Residue, then its C-alpha position, 0 to 999 in steps of 0.5 A: x500500500x502506497x501511504x504518504x510516509x512511503x511516497x515521501x520516503x521514496x521521493x514522490x512527495x516532497x519533504x513538506x508534505x504532511x504525513x498525517x492520516x487522511x482520515x483522522x489527521x492525528x497519526x502518521x499514515x502507515x499501512x497498519x494505521x490506515x487499515x486498523x489503528x485509525x479511529x475511522x478504520x476501527x469504526x468501519x471494522x467494528x460496525x461490520x463485525x457488529x452486523x455479524x454479532x461479533x466483537x473483536x480486539x485490535x490485532x497487531x498486524x494486518x496479517x494477524x487480522x487475516x489469520x483471525x478472520x480466516x479462523x471462522x467456520x461458516x456454511x459454504x456460501x457465507x464463507x465465500x462472502x466472509x473471506x471477501x469482506x476484509x479485502x473489499x473494506x481495505x480496497x475501499 
């Protein structure tokens, strides 16, 4: 994921460009922040999981999120939908 921090580090953005998250403006825009730690991202994940009747804790990595997500067992159709949800959220 090409975050502002990454783009500035490789010289695509100049050093005067703010590295703050575009959603909360409080933290640096890193991959883990934008996808999990940002209060905006937290609300998206929490509301989605609430629709499924689930509660969660914030995991330390995006990889950890995927491992946790794939640990659920549902019926075949629901499993296909369930597996697509994190990818759709992150893409959005």
